[in-house]
C-alpha positions, 0 to 999 in steps of 0.5 A: 410655563410661559416666559416673558421678556420686558422690553423698554427704551429709555433715556434719563429716566432715573426718577421713574425707572426703578418704580416701573421695574419694581412693579413688574419684575415678579412677572417677567423672566428677562429685562431688556433695556435699550438706552438712547443716550442717558446722562443720569443714573438710568443705567445704574438703576436698570442694572440693579434689577438684572437688566440686559442693557444695550446702547442705541444711537437716537435717530429721531425714530421711536419705531426703530428703537423699539424694534431694536429692543424687541430683537434682543428678547429671548423669551416666548412673549414680549411685554413692553412698557415706558419708564412712567408706566406701572402695574398696580398690585392687582394688575401684577397678580392678574398678569401672573395668573395670565402667565400661568395659563395656556396662551394660544395667542399672538397678541394680548391687549391691556387697558392703559389708564392715562388719568384718574379722578380724585378717588383714583378711578381711571377717567381716560383709558385705551387698549393696547397690544401690550404683550405679543408672541416673540416668534410672530415677529411683529414690528413697530411702525412710525418714527413718532407716535409709533404703533405695533402692527399685530395680527392673528389670534388676539386676546383682550385681557383684564390686566391694566397698565397705569401711567404715572407721568412724571415729566412735563410735556415737551415739544419733542414730538412736534419738532420731529414732525416739523423736521420731517415736513421740512425735509419734504417727506410726505406724511401718511394719513396716520402722520397727518392725524398725529401731527395735527394732534401735536399742533393742537396740543401746542395751541397751533389751533388753525394749523391743527384744524387744517391738518385734521381736514387733510387726514379726513379727506384722505379717507384712509384712516382708522375709523377711531382716528377719524372720529377723534379727528372730528372731535379734536378739530371741533375743539380747535374751532371751539377754542378759536370761537368758531362755533358753527364750525365746531358743531359741524365738525362734531356732527361729522363723527356721525358719518363714521359711526353711531354716537359715542358718549364723548361725542354726545357730551362734547356736542352738549357742551357746545350748546350749553355754552350758547345757552341752548339748554334744551338742546344740550340737555337732549345730547347729555341725556343721549350720553346716559342711554348709551352702552359703553363698547366692550374692548374698544381699542381707541381712547375712552373718556370714562367720565362721559359714560358715567358722571359727566353727563349727569353733571351737565344735566344738573346745570341744564335743568337748573338753568331751565328752572326745573329744580327736581330734575336738576337735583335728580341728576346731581344725585346720579353724578354724586353717586359716581364721583362724589368728591369731584369739585364741581359735584361738591360745588353743586351739593353746596349750591342746593344746600344753600338754596333749599326752599 
């Protein structure tokens, strides 16, 4: 029987830690909690689940804290979670089934569901190396937006971790990056990309676009991050009202890989905004024809691979006066996500305008 150490770093997580631990306790043999300075009931809650608790002085370095947590583990495998993550009941059962099997792997990936539609279906997901063999000695890297470097035998499991965010987004990560920049640190390409993301998230759009350029110019990024940088830079230019640059950034993704549905939908949306309905419809149609890659490790917008292009095609064909095609795509969008507000609105619209 395989054994699992759950390793977590926490700080002031009294509102979510109990929910997290309750969702996974049946599957783990040890709970290691590394506390980075809680002043609430976090430690008390952890203790109630039998956790072994360690204090770690916060030094603005997530990788250092996670590595310390991993060093305290004693079981065969290490599972890592954040306090606002949970395993839904079905995924707990999948993890228990996985645990009972022979596992000749060094790392096991799990889907990470980050947002959901009104029906509870995951909209935005990615894969992470979530369960790793302790003896492999894998290490975390990066003070912020840290990553676990793995190698060897990797298995893509059917287990998913669900993110149930409770806290409001803060500028903590941005402040860490700015502090490092002020100290004269030279950013790696990965740092450049995630720093640009933080700038974008805080509406510092021109700065973000510039840092995306620096990252892309390095030529040393992960291809999925390069594609993401192009699309996020395009979003910055779109919000700045620079439509030519927006479309140029989107088209740049094609130099890295074949089109993804997210690219098709974002380019279609940019063209739709310009009332170029025929061109927009072309790209939304391409999104509907693409096959979603299996076990893609980067973030995936599931809407772009299912109902969203049909919703947008409904708009395009309605604006072009082709009611039959508009209704055809409305029905397809509705089959995926009948309760989405825009799809409900379109249903009411077509009912009002029957001829």
